[in-house]
C-alpha positions as CSV (number, residue, x, y, z in Angstrom):
1,X,0.0,0.0,0.0
2,X,1.3,3.4,-0.9
3,X,2.2,5.6,2.1
4,X,0.5,8.6,0.6
5,X,-2.9,7.0,0.5
6,X,-5.3,8.9,2.8
7,X,-5.9,6.2,5.4
8,X,-2.2,5.3,5.8
9,X,-0.7,8.9,6.2
10,X,0.8,9.1,9.6
11,X,2.4,12.5,8.9
12,X,1.6,15.3,11.4
13,X,0.9,18.6,9.6
14,X,0.6,22.2,10.6
15,X,-1.7,24.8,9.0
16,X,0.1,27.6,7.4
17,X,-1.1,30.9,6.0
18,X,0.5,33.5,3.6
19,X,0.3,37.3,3.3
20,X,-2.8,36.9,1.1
21,X,-4.5,35.0,3.9
22,X,-4.5,31.8,1.9
23,X,-4.2,28.5,3.8
24,X,-2.3,25.3,3.2
25,X,-0.8,22.4,5.2
26,X,2.8,21.6,5.7
27,X,4.6,18.6,7.3
28,X,5.4,19.6,10.9
29,X,9.0,18.3,10.6
30,X,9.8,20.6,7.7
31,X,10.6,24.3,7.8
32,X,7.8,26.5,6.5
33,X,8.2,27.5,2.8
34,X,9.2,31.2,2.4
35,X,6.3,33.5,2.9
36,X,4.2,31.1,4.9
37,X,3.7,31.3,8.7
38,X,2.1,29.1,11.3
39,X,-1.7,29.5,11.7
40,X,-1.7,27.8,15.1
41,X,-3.2,24.4,14.2
42,X,-1.4,21.1,13.8
43,X,-2.6,17.5,13.6
44,X,-3.5,14.8,11.1
45,X,-4.1,15.8,7.5
46,X,-7.9,15.4,8.0
47,X,-7.8,17.6,11.2
48,X,-5.8,20.3,9.5
49,X,-8.0,20.3,6.4
50,X,-11.2,20.4,8.6
51,X,-9.7,23.5,10.4
52,X,-9.0,25.2,7.1
53,X,-12.5,24.4,5.9
54,X,-13.8,26.1,9.1
55,X,-11.7,29.3,9.0
56,X,-11.1,30.0,5.4
57,X,-14.6,31.1,4.4
58,X,-13.6,33.6,1.7
59,X,-11.3,32.1,-0.9
60,X,-10.4,35.4,-2.5
61,X,-6.9,36.6,-1.8
62,X,-6.7,39.5,0.7
63,X,-5.5,42.0,-2.0
64,X,-8.5,41.2,-4.2
65,X,-10.9,41.6,-1.2
66,X,-9.4,45.0,-0.4
67,X,-9.6,46.1,-4.1
68,X,-13.2,45.0,-4.3
69,X,-14.1,46.7,-1.0
70,X,-12.5,50.0,-2.2
71,X,-14.4,49.8,-5.6
72,X,-17.7,49.2,-3.8
73,X,-17.1,52.3,-1.5
74,X,-16.3,54.4,-4.6
75,X,-19.7,53.5,-6.1
76,X,-21.7,54.5,-3.0
């Protein structure tokens, strides 16, 4: 059985977030990729993905949200 199959993954992950408030998971035993910081959650892949699903409710990058909010304010 391949180690990467969902049921056999014993890797512990951490949730990471970038400057655009986009989320991902990263193996806990590896240094974060440049530009990504810890979001304060770690656990199994399923636990981390469930956390992301709960907190990442607006998939638009932060810069796009700010641009759209500014455009909406200019129209009012």
